[in-house]
N, C-alpha and C positions, 0 to 999 in steps of 0.2 A: 904459068903462074896461077895459083889457086884463087887469087883475087880477081884479076881481070880476065882470066881464062885464056890468056895468050899462050900459044904453043911455039911462038917464034922467038922467045927470049933466050939468048945464049946463056949458058950456065954461069959464065963469069959476070953476067949482069943480073944475077938472081942470088938469093940466099936460101939455103936449105935449113928449115927450122927443125927443132928437136922432134916434132910430130911427124916429120917426113915430107911435109908440104914445102913447095918452093914459092917464094914471093919475088917478083921482079923488083928492081931498084926503084922504079917509078911508084909502084904500089906501096913499098916500104916507106918511101919518103912521104907519100900522101897520107898514110895512116898516122905517122909520127907528127906531121903538121896538124892533122885533124885533132889529135889527142891534146894539143895545146889549148883548144877551145871547148872540147867536149869531154867532161870527166868520165863519161861512159866508155870512152876509148882509151883511158889512161890506166895502166900502161897498155900499149897495143898487144893484142893476143891473136892467136890463130884459132885452133879448134880445141885447145886445152886451156887450163887456168894458168899455164906457164907463159910469162910474157916474152915478147920478141926481144932478144938480147940487143943492147945498144951497139954492139960491135958491128951489126949489120948495117947501121946507118951512119957510122963514124965518118965515112968519106962522102956521104950524101948530104949531110947537113953542115951549114957553116957554124962557126964558133958561137955566134950570138944566138942562133936557134937552139943549139945544144945547151947553152947556158939557161935559156928561157925554159926549155923542156925540163931540165933538172929542177928548176924553181916550181914549175907547174906540177911536176910529179909529187914533190913534197906537199904542195897545196892540196891537190886533189885526193891524195891518199891520207890526209890528216882527217881525223874524226872531229865532228863538231866545229866545222869551219866558221870563222867569224869574219865579217867584212865591214869596212868602214861605212857608217850610215850617212855620212855627209854627201849631199848632192854633188854630182860630178867627180866623186872620188871612187868609192867602192873597192878600195884596195884590200887585199887579203891581209889579215892580221895574223902573223905567225904566232904559234903557241908560246914561243920564248918571249914574246912581247905582252903576254897576259899574266898579270899578277893580282891575286885576291879578286878575281872575277872582273878586272878592269884591264882592257887592252889599249894600246896606243898605236895609232896608225903611223906607219913609217913615212908616208907621203905627206899628209897634212897635219899630223900630230894630234888629231882629234882623239879624245878619250872615249872608249866604247865599253858598254856593259856586256860582258860575255854571257850573261844570263838571258837578256832579251834582245841583244844585238842592236840596241838603240844607243844614243849618246849616254855616257856615264852619268849617273844620277845620285851617287852616294850610296850609303848603306840602306838597308831595308828592302821592301818589296819593289819590284819593277812597276813603273806607272802603267796604268791601263791605257791601251791605245784604242780609243773608241772606233776609229775607222777600221782598224784591224778586226775588232770584235764584230762589227756589222758585216764585214767581208766574210768572216768565218761562218756567221749565222746564215748568210745567203748561200755560201758554198755548201753547208750542211743540207739546206733545203733542196739544193740541186744535186745532192748525192755526190759531192766531191769528197775527196779524202786527203789527209795530210800525211806526208812522210814522217815516220817516227824519228828519223835521224836528222834531217836538215829542215824539217817543218815546211817544205815546199808543198803547194797545193796541186793535186793531180785530179784529172777527170778520166774515167774509163769510158771510151767511146764504143769499144767492142772487144771481144775476147774474154779470156779467163780472168779470175780475180788475183792472179799472181802479178804483182806490180814490181818493176825495177825502176827506181827513181834515177834521175840524172846524177845523183850523188852515189849511185850504185847500191844503195840500200834496197833490200827486197822485203816486201810486206804484203799482207792480205788487204785487198781493196774493201772488203766487207767491213772488217773491224779495225783495220789500221795497225794491227799487231805485226811484229816481225814474222816473216814468212816461216811456215811450218811450226809455229808455236801456238796456233789457235785451232779450234775445231770447226771452223766455217767450211 
């Protein structure tokens, strides 16, 4: 198994991927479970951009897990994800639930502005969030950067300026632009 480096896995308990690597069933199951909570691992991949086919985990995951995985796949691979801002909810609002920049949470029915991700506030400009503005100012002073895609705040502790956000967007840490579009 290329993941756990075990040489003792019988071929019938492993999957051969298109890249030629073998993954044991335990590692396959583990990465698919991890991908439910970590968008960076959705969909699971080996050493290429091709994702691991679902057929390899069909008998390893129960029906509920497969159903949840399909839901999370749609969520994590959607661009500009919107989540319910109501405390104790945070449900993902599917694109089909967003009309005229207003989404409706399927769990608590809260109406959400798709522009600012706050509670719906009618037409016009989104209200200024003073706490958010202060946070952004402090973050800038401390040399944090925001992801251009999901607006998450990131900090570079060490390494190069090529950032990969948890939403999988890649950008330059220096200027915040999409990776390979700047001259930094």
